[in-house]
Structures are given as C-alpha cells and as structure tokens.
N, C-alpha and C positions, 0 to 999 in steps of 0.2 A: 504494499499500501504505500502510495506517495502520500507525507504530509502536506497540506495546504499552508505554505508559509506565506503566500502572495494571493491574497482573496482577490485583489483586481486582475491577476492574471487568469484565475481561475473562472471569473466572470467573463472574461475577452476570449477565452476558450469556448465558453457556454454560446456567447455570442455566434464564434465561427461555426459552432455547430449547429446552430440555428439555420443558419445562411446556406451553408454548405450542404448538411446532410437533411434536414427537415424542410427545406427552402421556403420559408415561412416569409411572409410578406413584411416590409418594412415597418408597418403600424403595428401587427402581431409580435415583432422581435422588438420592437420599443416598447410593449406593454409587459412582456416576459420579462424584459430586463429592468424595468421599472418596479416590476413585483418583486424582482430578486432583490432589487436596492432595499426594498420595504422591509424585507426578511433580514437583512445584513446590518441595516441601523438596528433593528429590534433585537438582534444577537449582540452587538456591541454594546447596547445599553444594559442587557442582562449579564454580562462578561464573559458570553459563550463563544468559543470559536468555529469553526465549519466543522473541524475535525472532531468536535464533543458533543455533537448535536444530535439529540434521541427524538423520539416520538413524540414525548412530553413536552419537550421544548416547542415544538412544532404546533401541537396542539394547543399550547398557550399562546402560542402567535396567533392562530387562528381564532381562537376567544377573544383575544386583543383586537380583531379586527372585525367583530361582532360589537364590540364594547364601544368601538369607534363611530359604530352607526353607519357602518357600510353595507350595502344593500347586499343580500344574498348572492344575486347575479356578480355583482363586482367581487363577493368574496369568494366565488367558486372559480373567477378568471385567476384572481391572485394564486389561490392554491393550487390550481393546475401548472401555472409557472414555476413555483416552488418545487412542485414534484417534477416536474420536467428537469430542472437543474439539477436536484439530486438523484435523478436518472443519470443524467450524463456525468456526475462526479463519481457515480459508482462505475459506469462504464470505462471510464477514462483511470479507473483503478485509485483516484484519491481516497476513497472508501470501502472500506471492506464490505458494508451491508449499505441499503439504502433505508434511512429511517424513516423516510415519508410514504413507503408503500402501503402502510397501512392507515394514512393520513387522509381522512374522508372529506369529502368535497359537501357544501350545504346545500341542501334539498330546497329544490327551487318552490318558491312560495311559502317556505317555512321561517317567517321573519323572528321567531322568537323561541328559546331553548325552553326545556321541559319546566314545569312546574313542579315544587315540590308540596307536599301537604305541610302543617304544623309539627303532625304527628312525623313525617320523615326527617324534618329537620332536628326534629328532639332527638329522634333514635340515631342521626348521626353525632351530635354532641355528646349524648351518651356512651360513644363507645370510643370515647378520649379517654386513654388509661391513665387514670389517676396517679399511677407512679410514675410516669413518664416525666422526665425534665421540661419536656414542652406542652405540659398537659394545661395548665394555667394561661399560659400565652394563647394556646389555641382556643380556648374556652374563649377568650376576650376576641380573636379573629373571628371567630363564628358568628358570634352575639353582634358583633361591629359589622361584617357582612351583611348580616340577613337583617338586622336592625335599625342599620342606616341606608341600605341598598348602595353600598359605594362599588365604584369601579374598583378594580384590583390597582391599577395604577394610582389610585385617589388613596387606597388602605396602605399600600407600603410605603408612602410618602408622607404620611398623616404624623405631623407634628405636635411631641408633646404640649408646646405653648399655645396650640390652636384647640387644645381638647379642654373643655370647660365642664367638668364634673359636678359640679354644684347647681352649675345651671341648666345642665344636660343638654350641650349642644356641642359640635364641633364645627370649625370653619376648613372646610374642604377647598383645594385647589386643584380646578378640574382641567377639563379640555381649554386648550389655548390660554392657560393659566387665568382662566375665571374663578374667582372663590365664590363659595355659595355656604349659607349656612344651612346645617344639616342637625335636627334633634337626636339626641341621644337617648334609647330608650333607660328605664332606670335597670335593667338586666346588664345591659352592655357596659352603663356605667359602672355598677358592681363589678363585674370581669376586669374592666380595666382599672379600676383600683387595685384589685387581687393582683395582676400582672404588673403592676407599676412597684408595688412592694418586692415582688421578686426580680423586677428588672434593676432595681438600685443595686444588687449583690452582683452584676454582671460587668464586668471589664470591658466598657464600650471603646469602640475603635475611634479615633480623633474624626471630626467631622460628622459622626452620628450621635452624638449626644441627645440630638433634640428629637431623633425618629422613636416613635411609639413602640413599634413592632421591630425588634431585633432578633438574631439568633444568638446562641450560647456564647458565638465567639465574638458578639460585640458589634456584628454588620446589618445592615437593615436587610430585611428581608425580599427575595425577588418575586416576581410574578410567577415564576415557574415553581417556587417555595408554595406558594399559596395556592397554585392549581393542584399542585402535587396534595396537600392538604386536605384538602375539600376532596377531590378524588378518593383518598387514601379512606376517608372518613364514611363516603357513601358506600363504598364496597363492603366496609364493615359492617353498614348498616344493612346488608342486604338488598341495596337499590340497583337495579341492573341497569337503568337507562341511564345515559350519559348524563353526566353532572359536573358543573364546573362553579366558578365562584360566578359567574355570570347567573348561573340557575338561581342562586342564592338572590343575587340583586333583583332578576325578576320574579322570583316569589316574593319579596317584600313588595314590589309594587302591584302584584294581583292581589295580594293578600290584604292591603291597604283598600284597593278598588272594591274588594268584596265586603269590606267592614264599614264602607260607605265614604272613603275621603274623596274629596273632590279632585276630579281628573287633573285639573291645572296643577293643584298642589303637589300631586303626586309627579308629575313632570318637572316643577322646579325642584323637588327634593332630589330625583334623577340627575339633576344638571342636563337636560337634552338641550342638543342645539336647536331645534325646532323651538322650544319655550323662549330661548333667548329673545326672539324678537317679539314673541307675546308678552313677554315681563314688560315691554314698553306701554302694553295697554292694558295690563292686567296686574294690579299692585296687591300683594298679601301680606298683610302685617306681619311679621316674624313671630310675636306670640300668638297671632291666632294661628299661623301656620304649624306653630309647634305642639299647640293644644289639638288641633284637628288630626295631625298625623298620629300623636300618643294616644289619642282615645281610639283611634281606630287600629291600633297594631297588636296582635295578640300577646307580644312581650310586654304590653304597659298592663297587663292585668298584675295586681297588686301581690296575686298570689304565686305568680312566678319567681317573685322574690324569695318566698320560704324556702326553696330547694337549695339556695345557694349556701 
C-alpha cells in the first residue's frame, strides 16, 4: 500500500482518472472534485488523514451534510463523488480497503432521519455503564443533544462561559457564526453540573479550557466521537434503525411539535437558515420562548429529576 503523503497529488490523480478513464464531462468532473474538497476540508478539521479514514468518519461526514440542510439530491451526488474517490484510491493501491464501500446514499425524497420515542431515548441513556470513566460526561452529552436539539458541531464547540445553569439556557454559535439562545432543560442542566464536577479533575490541554465537553486526555471531542457514542448507545439499546446525533435533534423537534410547541419557535431553536429571514418579521421574546419550549418538552417533567 502506498501511503498518501500528498493529498493534492492524490486528488490530481483522481481528476486524471475522471477525464481519461471515465470520460466525464467538465461539469461532472468539477462537481466531483468539489465534493472531494468538502470531504478533505471536513477531515482536516477533524484531524483525520486519508490514510486513516474509516466508515464511521464517512458516516459522520454524511450526517454533517444533512445537518447543514443540504437537499437529499445534493447529498446523494456528494456521496457518489466521495465513493468514486475512494474506489480510485483503492484501485491505485493507496488504500488496502475501501472504507466507503458500505456508505449509503440518501434515499430520494427522504428529508428527515428516523424519530426516536422518549422510551427509546431513555433506553439508550440507560445503557451507559455507570462504572465507565465517561459515564457522567456521556449522560450530559445525551441530555444536551436531546434536550437542546443541537447540531453536532454546536455541541462540541459549546463553551462553559456560554452555559448559564442557574438561568437554564445556553448560547450556541451556529452556522455562519450566528448565535442563538437555547433553553436548557432541568435534566440537562443537572447532568452538566455533575459533569463539571468531574471535568475539574481533568488536565485540560492549552486552548481547551473553555470547552464544555472534553476527553479524558483534556481535548475537545470531535464530531466522529459524538457520532460513535450515539451509535454505540443505540446498538446497546437494541435499536436496529439508523441512529445518529441528528436523529436526537430531529426527535427533539418532533416531540416539541407533538407537545404543542409553536412551529416557528422550534425553527428558531434549531437555528435553521430558513428561519433567519423569518425572524425579521417574527419576534419571539426569549422568556416566552423558554417557557413555551420547556413546558412542551418531556425532559421538563419535574419527575425526570428524581432519577438523578
């Protein structure tokens, strides 16, 4: 196996392959190269080299595309480009195996992931081994994902200074560095408090002091790590459907809607781009927003705190 020391050289080889062996049009070739560039940018941000890419990395990348609001058709094209790139790397001997071979394309017309029931989410959380060193942290991660509906990128970049436990809300920096206020459920707040006590004993790496969720080595968690945690808990809970952090985000919104929350309030909570323009015309008072969200979400039942 040839190690990929020069990513640009590998991409140049892929471009030649697209032209000479596949005979693709200029537009299709340009689109494939742009798709690979998106993947390379994602892997660079995650600190993962092409030599070390696994199916989990690619699944997390695909989930990230969904989180960005990219349409199923566009996501399908991007995944096709990525799969073609890894077929090329395997064919040319850069890789021993193709990590993208089991990567699934989005199904046409399927805009949303599966929705989990409250019981299924509780079952996932109950599988966290209390003896595990990461138990308290993972409880806090799960309750924050489900209780706030955060994107994975928002969760891993959540700063301690932006978490207001007494007031029960967090300030999230979303897409385009836009900030929004997100109410924090009492259950999530309680779990974060527990985690902060444990976190105080960790030797945090320089530059990560303000990051809420870190590893035992003192570094901020990556999107791939969050994807793995959620997937692992779903498997342990016996949930056979495809589950990712985005499933929790969608479940959050669906359960709020089922509980009677205002649709526009939910869109504002999720930080969807489509509501950015709407916010010009619809002003929702933050205290009213918090009251409405917290009264509708199942995690805000006072009885939920009795198990902590």
